[in-house]
A tleap script that builds the chain and sets N, CA, C and O, in Angstrom:
source leaprc.protein.ff14SB
mol = sequence {
  NMET SER GLU LEU ASP PRO LEU ILE HIE GLN
  ALA LEU ARG LEU LYS ILE MET ALA ALA LEU
  ALA ALA LEU ASN PRO GLU GLN GLN ILE ASN
  PHE VAL GLU LEU ARG ALA SER THR GLY ALA
  THR ASP GLY ASN LEU GLY ALA HIE LEU GLN
  LYS LEU GLU GLU GLY GLY TYR ILE ALA ILE
  GLU LYS THR TYR VAL LYS LYS LYS PRO CYS
  SER PHE VAL GLN VAL THR ASN LYS GLY ARG
  ALA ALA PHE GLU GLN HIE VAL ALA ALA LEU
  LYS ALA ILE ILE CGLY
}
set mol.1.N position { 10.258 -15.482 -14.781 }
set mol.1.CA position { 10.039 -14.026 -14.582 }
set mol.1.C position { 11.347 -13.426 -14.160 }
set mol.1.O position { 12.035 -13.979 -13.301 }
set mol.2.N position { 11.712 -12.290 -14.752 }
set mol.2.CA position { 12.850 -11.492 -14.378 }
set mol.2.C position { 12.605 -10.835 -12.961 }
set mol.2.O position { 11.478 -10.515 -12.581 }
set mol.3.N position { 13.735 -10.661 -12.222 }
set mol.3.CA position { 13.573 -10.023 -10.924 }
set mol.3.C position { 13.843 -8.577 -11.180 }
set mol.3.O position { 14.422 -8.139 -12.173 }
set mol.4.N position { 13.330 -7.826 -10.111 }
set mol.4.CA position { 13.639 -6.422 -10.099 }
set mol.4.C position { 15.167 -6.158 -9.662 }
set mol.4.O position { 15.764 -6.809 -8.804 }
set mol.5.N position { 15.677 -5.117 -10.384 }
set mol.5.CA position { 17.164 -4.872 -10.062 }
set mol.5.C position { 17.164 -3.816 -8.873 }
set mol.5.O position { 16.656 -2.701 -8.991 }
set mol.6.N position { 17.791 -4.283 -7.699 }
set mol.6.CA position { 17.846 -3.329 -6.564 }
set mol.6.C position { 18.560 -2.087 -6.792 }
set mol.6.O position { 18.228 -1.079 -6.168 }
set mol.7.N position { 19.494 -2.069 -7.614 }
set mol.7.CA position { 20.177 -0.838 -7.960 }
set mol.7.C position { 19.252 0.154 -8.718 }
set mol.7.O position { 19.301 1.357 -8.461 }
set mol.8.N position { 18.437 -0.339 -9.623 }
set mol.8.CA position { 17.522 0.503 -10.308 }
set mol.8.C position { 16.238 0.795 -9.620 }
set mol.8.O position { 15.646 1.848 -9.861 }
set mol.9.N position { 15.794 -0.037 -8.817 }
set mol.9.CA position { 14.466 0.116 -8.290 }
set mol.9.C position { 14.191 1.205 -7.401 }
set mol.9.O position { 13.018 1.531 -7.218 }
set mol.10.N position { 15.177 1.843 -6.794 }
set mol.10.CA position { 14.989 3.090 -5.989 }
set mol.10.C position { 14.363 4.137 -6.944 }
set mol.10.O position { 14.813 4.231 -8.086 }
set mol.11.N position { 13.350 4.922 -6.530 }
set mol.11.CA position { 12.596 5.863 -7.441 }
set mol.11.C position { 13.526 6.851 -8.239 }
set mol.11.O position { 13.373 7.004 -9.451 }
set mol.12.N position { 14.409 7.459 -7.587 }
set mol.12.CA position { 15.194 8.422 -8.294 }
set mol.12.C position { 16.075 7.754 -9.303 }
set mol.12.O position { 16.200 8.277 -10.411 }
set mol.13.N position { 16.735 6.565 -8.991 }
set mol.13.CA position { 17.611 5.936 -9.915 }
set mol.13.C position { 16.837 5.272 -10.992 }
set mol.13.O position { 17.434 4.993 -12.032 }
set mol.14.N position { 15.547 4.980 -10.865 }
set mol.14.CA position { 14.648 4.558 -11.956 }
set mol.14.C position { 14.407 5.778 -12.863 }
set mol.14.O position { 14.490 5.634 -14.082 }
set mol.15.N position { 14.134 6.885 -12.360 }
set mol.15.CA position { 13.943 8.166 -13.144 }
set mol.15.C position { 15.185 8.397 -13.969 }
set mol.15.O position { 15.122 8.618 -15.178 }
set mol.16.N position { 16.287 8.342 -13.308 }
set mol.16.CA position { 17.553 8.584 -13.968 }
set mol.16.C position { 17.811 7.645 -15.179 }
set mol.16.O position { 18.110 8.078 -16.292 }
set mol.17.N position { 17.678 6.389 -14.894 }
set mol.17.CA position { 17.827 5.374 -15.934 }
set mol.17.C position { 16.798 5.527 -17.102 }
set mol.17.O position { 17.153 5.328 -18.263 }
set mol.18.N position { 15.574 5.868 -16.794 }
set mol.18.CA position { 14.543 6.087 -17.743 }
set mol.18.C position { 15.032 7.158 -18.672 }
set mol.18.O position { 15.023 6.999 -19.892 }
set mol.19.N position { 15.468 8.278 -18.070 }
set mol.19.CA position { 15.823 9.461 -18.885 }
set mol.19.C position { 17.104 9.086 -19.732 }
set mol.19.O position { 17.214 9.539 -20.871 }
set mol.20.N position { 18.004 8.323 -19.229 }
set mol.20.CA position { 19.153 8.013 -19.960 }
set mol.20.C position { 18.799 6.955 -21.123 }
set mol.20.O position { 19.327 7.024 -22.232 }
set mol.21.N position { 17.908 6.023 -20.789 }
set mol.21.CA position { 17.602 4.938 -21.738 }
set mol.21.C position { 16.828 5.569 -22.906 }
set mol.21.O position { 16.856 5.039 -24.017 }
set mol.22.N position { 16.142 6.687 -22.667 }
set mol.22.CA position { 15.392 7.325 -23.731 }
set mol.22.C position { 16.296 7.962 -24.844 }
set mol.22.O position { 15.873 8.227 -25.970 }
set mol.23.N position { 17.539 8.176 -24.437 }
set mol.23.CA position { 18.523 8.779 -25.354 }
set mol.23.C position { 19.077 7.745 -26.266 }
set mol.23.O position { 19.003 6.571 -25.902 }
set mol.24.N position { 19.651 8.052 -27.465 }
set mol.24.CA position { 20.342 7.199 -28.318 }
set mol.24.C position { 21.581 6.708 -27.622 }
set mol.24.O position { 22.137 7.468 -26.830 }
set mol.25.N position { 22.099 5.418 -27.861 }
set mol.25.CA position { 23.204 4.918 -27.218 }
set mol.25.C position { 24.415 5.792 -27.151 }
set mol.25.O position { 25.130 5.703 -26.153 }
set mol.26.N position { 24.709 6.600 -28.076 }
set mol.26.CA position { 25.841 7.418 -28.065 }
set mol.26.C position { 25.597 8.852 -27.468 }
set mol.26.O position { 26.534 9.642 -27.354 }
set mol.27.N position { 24.373 9.153 -27.108 }
set mol.27.CA position { 24.072 10.451 -26.530 }
set mol.27.C position { 24.365 10.522 -25.031 }
set mol.27.O position { 24.342 9.547 -24.280 }
set mol.28.N position { 24.641 11.774 -24.677 }
set mol.28.CA position { 24.910 12.113 -23.238 }
set mol.28.C position { 23.892 13.212 -22.852 }
set mol.28.O position { 23.285 13.849 -23.712 }
set mol.29.N position { 23.728 13.413 -21.506 }
set mol.29.CA position { 22.886 14.423 -21.043 }
set mol.29.C position { 23.763 15.130 -19.971 }
set mol.29.O position { 24.502 14.478 -19.233 }
set mol.30.N position { 23.659 16.497 -19.907 }
set mol.30.CA position { 24.532 17.133 -18.798 }
set mol.30.C position { 23.725 16.988 -17.506 }
set mol.30.O position { 22.516 16.758 -17.477 }
set mol.31.N position { 24.545 17.152 -16.404 }
set mol.31.CA position { 24.070 17.142 -15.090 }
set mol.31.C position { 22.794 18.054 -14.846 }
set mol.31.O position { 21.804 17.597 -14.274 }
set mol.32.N position { 22.851 19.260 -15.268 }
set mol.32.CA position { 21.688 20.254 -15.089 }
set mol.32.C position { 20.529 19.740 -15.678 }
set mol.32.O position { 19.492 19.696 -15.016 }
set mol.33.N position { 20.573 19.273 -17.046 }
set mol.33.CA position { 19.345 18.820 -17.683 }
set mol.33.C position { 18.901 17.559 -17.018 }
set mol.33.O position { 17.689 17.364 -16.924 }
set mol.34.N position { 19.747 16.676 -16.544 }
set mol.34.CA position { 19.205 15.472 -15.817 }
set mol.34.C position { 18.614 15.881 -14.510 }
set mol.34.O position { 17.607 15.292 -14.117 }
set mol.35.N position { 19.154 16.851 -13.792 }
set mol.35.CA position { 18.605 17.274 -12.597 }
set mol.35.C position { 17.162 17.894 -12.801 }
set mol.35.O position { 16.266 17.685 -11.983 }
set mol.36.N position { 16.987 18.657 -13.919 }
set mol.36.CA position { 15.714 19.259 -14.193 }
set mol.36.C position { 14.737 18.159 -14.472 }
set mol.36.O position { 13.613 18.207 -13.973 }
set mol.37.N position { 15.140 17.092 -15.305 }
set mol.37.CA position { 14.196 16.070 -15.764 }
set mol.37.C position { 13.736 15.209 -14.717 }
set mol.37.O position { 12.631 14.673 -14.805 }
set mol.38.N position { 14.600 15.005 -13.587 }
set mol.38.CA position { 14.301 14.121 -12.587 }
set mol.38.C position { 13.629 14.813 -11.347 }
set mol.38.O position { 12.940 14.193 -10.537 }
set mol.39.N position { 13.898 16.169 -11.274 }
set mol.39.CA position { 13.389 16.967 -10.133 }
set mol.39.C position { 14.264 16.726 -8.875 }
set mol.39.O position { 13.827 16.995 -7.756 }
set mol.40.N position { 15.485 16.226 -9.068 }
set mol.40.CA position { 16.363 15.927 -7.863 }
set mol.40.C position { 17.155 17.182 -7.518 }
set mol.40.O position { 17.334 18.073 -8.349 }
set mol.41.N position { 17.612 17.233 -6.309 }
set mol.41.CA position { 18.562 18.230 -5.816 }
set mol.41.C position { 20.005 17.848 -6.333 }
set mol.41.O position { 20.238 16.722 -6.773 }
set mol.42.N position { 20.916 18.793 -6.262 }
set mol.42.CA position { 22.257 18.496 -6.741 }
set mol.42.C position { 22.849 17.357 -5.968 }
set mol.42.O position { 23.387 16.407 -6.537 }
set mol.43.N position { 22.746 17.460 -4.662 }
set mol.43.CA position { 23.442 16.393 -3.775 }
set mol.43.C position { 22.739 15.023 -3.926 }
set mol.43.O position { 23.399 13.984 -3.932 }
set mol.44.N position { 21.473 15.032 -4.039 }
set mol.44.CA position { 20.695 13.729 -4.125 }
set mol.44.C position { 21.059 13.119 -5.462 }
set mol.44.O position { 21.320 11.918 -5.533 }
set mol.45.N position { 21.085 13.898 -6.509 }
set mol.45.CA position { 21.278 13.346 -7.892 }
set mol.45.C position { 22.746 12.838 -7.890 }
set mol.45.O position { 23.015 11.729 -8.353 }
set mol.46.N position { 23.707 13.669 -7.359 }
set mol.46.CA position { 25.177 13.231 -7.371 }
set mol.46.C position { 25.337 11.908 -6.651 }
set mol.46.O position { 26.079 11.039 -7.109 }
set mol.47.N position { 24.673 11.748 -5.566 }
set mol.47.CA position { 24.810 10.505 -4.821 }
set mol.47.C position { 24.276 9.233 -5.538 }
set mol.47.O position { 24.858 8.152 -5.449 }
set mol.48.N position { 23.127 9.422 -6.259 }
set mol.48.CA position { 22.541 8.370 -6.900 }
set mol.48.C position { 23.255 8.079 -8.205 }
set mol.48.O position { 23.261 6.932 -8.652 }
set mol.49.N position { 23.856 9.078 -8.828 }
set mol.49.CA position { 24.730 8.858 -10.049 }
set mol.49.C position { 25.983 8.061 -9.690 }
set mol.49.O position { 26.473 7.236 -10.462 }
set mol.50.N position { 26.480 8.344 -8.483 }
set mol.50.CA position { 27.710 7.718 -8.041 }
set mol.50.C position { 27.319 6.204 -7.826 }
set mol.50.O position { 28.160 5.379 -8.182 }
set mol.51.N position { 26.215 5.778 -7.320 }
set mol.51.CA position { 25.847 4.405 -7.107 }
set mol.51.C position { 25.692 3.726 -8.474 }
set mol.51.O position { 26.096 2.584 -8.690 }
set mol.52.N position { 25.090 4.490 -9.372 }
set mol.52.CA position { 24.915 3.782 -10.692 }
set mol.52.C position { 26.262 3.663 -11.458 }
set mol.52.O position { 26.448 2.711 -12.215 }
set mol.53.N position { 27.120 4.542 -11.282 }
set mol.53.CA position { 28.359 4.490 -11.902 }
set mol.53.C position { 29.216 3.395 -11.298 }
set mol.53.O position { 29.911 2.673 -12.013 }
set mol.54.N position { 29.163 3.267 -9.908 }
set mol.54.CA position { 29.850 2.175 -9.292 }
set mol.54.C position { 29.407 0.853 -9.760 }
set mol.54.O position { 30.231 -0.059 -9.829 }
set mol.55.N position { 28.084 0.655 -10.112 }
set mol.55.CA position { 27.486 -0.539 -10.636 }
set mol.55.C position { 27.721 -0.740 -12.106 }
set mol.55.O position { 27.289 -1.760 -12.643 }
set mol.56.N position { 28.397 0.192 -12.809 }
set mol.56.CA position { 28.775 0.076 -14.145 }
set mol.56.C position { 27.561 0.417 -15.112 }
set mol.56.O position { 27.604 0.130 -16.308 }
set mol.57.N position { 26.513 1.026 -14.541 }
set mol.57.CA position { 25.305 1.325 -15.365 }
set mol.57.C position { 25.334 2.649 -16.090 }
set mol.57.O position { 24.580 2.868 -17.038 }
set mol.58.N position { 26.211 3.534 -15.641 }
set mol.58.CA position { 26.282 4.720 -16.358 }
set mol.58.C position { 27.858 5.105 -16.396 }
set mol.58.O position { 28.676 4.575 -15.643 }
set mol.59.N position { 28.168 6.040 -17.311 }
set mol.59.CA position { 29.490 6.582 -17.357 }
set mol.59.C position { 29.294 8.133 -17.229 }
set mol.59.O position { 28.367 8.715 -17.794 }
set mol.60.N position { 30.237 8.769 -16.440 }
set mol.60.CA position { 30.203 10.239 -16.192 }
set mol.60.C position { 31.510 10.747 -16.730 }
set mol.60.O position { 32.584 10.225 -16.433 }
set mol.61.N position { 31.384 11.820 -17.560 }
set mol.61.CA position { 32.549 12.553 -18.103 }
set mol.61.C position { 32.534 13.946 -17.535 }
set mol.61.O position { 31.590 14.707 -17.744 }
set mol.62.N position { 33.564 14.270 -16.830 }
set mol.62.CA position { 33.632 15.670 -16.256 }
set mol.62.C position { 34.586 16.474 -17.047 }
set mol.62.O position { 35.735 16.082 -17.253 }
set mol.63.N position { 34.132 17.575 -17.482 }
set mol.63.CA position { 34.795 18.507 -18.377 }
set mol.63.C position { 34.584 19.944 -17.949 }
set mol.63.O position { 34.015 20.196 -16.887 }
set mol.64.N position { 35.033 20.888 -18.759 }
set mol.64.CA position { 34.751 22.236 -18.510 }
set mol.64.C position { 34.045 22.834 -19.810 }
set mol.64.O position { 34.440 22.529 -20.935 }
set mol.65.N position { 33.065 23.632 -19.607 }
set mol.65.CA position { 32.412 24.316 -20.687 }
set mol.65.C position { 32.449 25.854 -20.358 }
set mol.65.O position { 31.803 26.284 -19.403 }
set mol.66.N position { 33.172 26.641 -21.116 }
set mol.66.CA position { 33.318 28.066 -20.863 }
set mol.66.C position { 33.926 28.270 -19.462 }
set mol.66.O position { 33.480 29.185 -18.770 }
set mol.67.N position { 34.889 27.500 -19.008 }
set mol.67.CA position { 35.610 27.603 -17.758 }
set mol.67.C position { 34.762 27.151 -16.595 }
set mol.67.O position { 35.127 27.357 -15.437 }
set mol.68.N position { 33.612 26.525 -16.897 }
set mol.68.CA position { 32.769 26.070 -15.760 }
set mol.68.C position { 32.770 24.588 -15.810 }
set mol.68.O position { 32.663 23.985 -16.877 }
set mol.69.N position { 32.895 23.975 -14.622 }
set mol.69.CA position { 32.770 22.490 -14.609 }
set mol.69.C position { 31.482 21.973 -15.062 }
set mol.69.O position { 30.460 22.583 -14.747 }
set mol.70.N position { 31.424 20.906 -15.772 }
set mol.70.CA position { 30.274 20.314 -16.349 }
set mol.70.C position { 30.336 18.820 -16.390 }
set mol.70.O position { 31.363 18.289 -16.812 }
set mol.71.N position { 29.399 18.150 -16.017 }
set mol.71.CA position { 29.406 16.647 -16.041 }
set mol.71.C position { 28.354 16.186 -17.058 }
set mol.71.O position { 27.209 16.638 -17.084 }
set mol.72.N position { 28.798 15.315 -17.835 }
set mol.72.CA position { 27.929 14.614 -18.886 }
set mol.72.C position { 27.730 13.158 -18.432 }
set mol.72.O position { 28.670 12.492 -17.999 }
set mol.73.N position { 26.423 12.664 -18.550 }
set mol.73.CA position { 26.069 11.268 -18.142 }
set mol.73.C position { 25.601 10.566 -19.294 }
set mol.73.O position { 24.926 11.133 -20.153 }
set mol.74.N position { 25.953 9.257 -19.365 }
set mol.74.CA position { 25.517 8.405 -20.480 }
set mol.74.C position { 25.289 7.005 -19.881 }
set mol.74.O position { 26.012 6.551 -18.994 }
set mol.75.N position { 24.294 6.377 -20.388 }
set mol.75.CA position { 23.965 4.998 -19.981 }
set mol.75.C position { 25.073 4.042 -20.709 }
set mol.75.O position { 25.524 4.322 -21.819 }
set mol.76.N position { 25.426 3.000 -20.042 }
set mol.76.CA position { 26.340 2.057 -20.599 }
set mol.76.C position { 25.517 0.839 -21.220 }
set mol.76.O position { 24.335 0.658 -20.927 }
set mol.77.N position { 26.183 0.065 -22.049 }
set mol.77.CA position { 25.504 -1.140 -22.526 }
set mol.77.C position { 24.901 -1.976 -21.420 }
set mol.77.O position { 23.750 -2.409 -21.475 }
set mol.78.N position { 25.737 -2.183 -20.407 }
set mol.78.CA position { 25.321 -2.952 -19.204 }
set mol.78.C position { 24.043 -2.270 -18.526 }
set mol.78.O position { 23.083 -2.924 -18.120 }
set mol.79.N position { 24.135 -0.991 -18.458 }
set mol.79.CA position { 23.053 -0.229 -17.752 }
set mol.79.C position { 21.720 -0.319 -18.567 }
set mol.79.O position { 20.617 -0.500 -18.051 }
set mol.80.N position { 21.958 -0.173 -19.891 }
set mol.80.CA position { 20.701 -0.278 -20.797 }
set mol.80.C position { 20.095 -1.599 -20.690 }
set mol.80.O position { 18.867 -1.663 -20.632 }
set mol.81.N position { 20.805 -2.677 -20.655 }
set mol.81.CA position { 20.367 -4.083 -20.532 }
set mol.81.C position { 19.682 -4.270 -19.224 }
set mol.81.O position { 18.613 -4.879 -19.185 }
set mol.82.N position { 20.244 -3.773 -18.127 }
set mol.82.CA position { 19.770 -3.919 -16.822 }
set mol.82.C position { 18.373 -3.135 -16.719 }
set mol.82.O position { 17.422 -3.616 -16.102 }
set mol.83.N position { 18.323 -2.012 -17.305 }
set mol.83.CA position { 17.083 -1.259 -17.330 }
set mol.83.C position { 15.999 -1.942 -18.106 }
set mol.83.O position { 14.853 -1.966 -17.657 }
set mol.84.N position { 16.314 -2.510 -19.273 }
set mol.84.CA position { 15.324 -3.259 -20.026 }
set mol.84.C position { 14.843 -4.460 -19.356 }
set mol.84.O position { 13.682 -4.817 -19.560 }
set mol.85.N position { 15.643 -5.156 -18.539 }
set mol.85.CA position { 15.269 -6.296 -17.824 }
set mol.85.C position { 14.453 -5.907 -16.586 }
set mol.85.O position { 13.582 -6.665 -16.160 }
set mol.86.N position { 14.730 -4.722 -16.000 }
set mol.86.CA position { 13.915 -4.230 -14.867 }
set mol.86.C position { 12.607 -3.846 -15.322 }
set mol.86.O position { 11.635 -4.181 -14.646 }
set mol.87.N position { 12.450 -3.154 -16.435 }
set mol.87.CA position { 11.155 -2.767 -16.982 }
set mol.87.C position { 10.352 -4.050 -17.373 }
set mol.87.O position { 9.135 -4.081 -17.194 }
set mol.88.N position { 11.031 -5.106 -17.906 }
set mol.88.CA position { 10.239 -6.270 -18.150 }
set mol.88.C position { 9.762 -6.964 -16.900 }
set mol.88.O position { 8.670 -7.533 -16.920 }
set mol.89.N position { 10.465 -6.955 -15.878 }
set mol.89.CA position { 10.122 -7.397 -14.569 }
set mol.89.C position { 8.906 -6.629 -13.975 }
set mol.89.O position { 8.011 -7.210 -13.361 }
set mol.90.N position { 8.928 -5.316 -14.190 }
set mol.90.CA position { 7.800 -4.497 -13.715 }
set mol.90.C position { 6.548 -4.805 -14.575 }
set mol.90.O position { 5.453 -4.913 -14.022 }
set mol.91.N position { 6.675 -4.941 -15.830 }
set mol.91.CA position { 5.540 -5.245 -16.725 }
set mol.91.C position { 5.022 -6.669 -16.347 }
set mol.91.O position { 3.811 -6.859 -16.463 }
set mol.92.N position { 5.715 -7.560 -15.962 }
set mol.92.CA position { 5.346 -8.956 -15.585 }
set mol.92.C position { 4.587 -8.920 -14.241 }
set mol.92.O position { 3.728 -9.753 -13.955 }
set mol.93.N position { 4.939 -7.952 -13.471 }
set mol.93.CA position { 4.268 -7.821 -12.081 }
set mol.93.C position { 2.882 -7.188 -12.278 }
set mol.93.O position { 1.910 -7.633 -11.669 }
set mol.94.N position { 2.789 -6.187 -13.097 }
set mol.94.CA position { 1.516 -5.604 -13.324 }
set mol.94.C position { 0.644 -6.080 -14.484 }
set mol.94.O position { -0.492 -5.639 -14.658 }
set mol.95.N position { 1.215 -6.996 -15.272 }
set mol.95.CA position { 0.561 -7.432 -16.430 }
set mol.95.C position { -0.126 -8.769 -16.313 }
set mol.95.O position { -0.729 -9.240 -17.278 }
savepdb mol mol.pdb
quit
């Protein structure tokens, strides 16, 4: 049986990874859309994104759109694989 991933298991990070894993591998989501889909605050989302980025599970691209800073987030191959293993572990627990 697969083990739960402690980096993903926290509730907000699980929501973040689920939102990103639902995208096509080459797709990104901007910070504002991710915040809305997870219900997180700016600071809370930023802190959890930093942890996921440090773990190599996501990539963050910071740029400007119409002279305003904008961050785009994308799941990495490592992150997608870790999320799939985490989901499999959850299914094994409940199934």
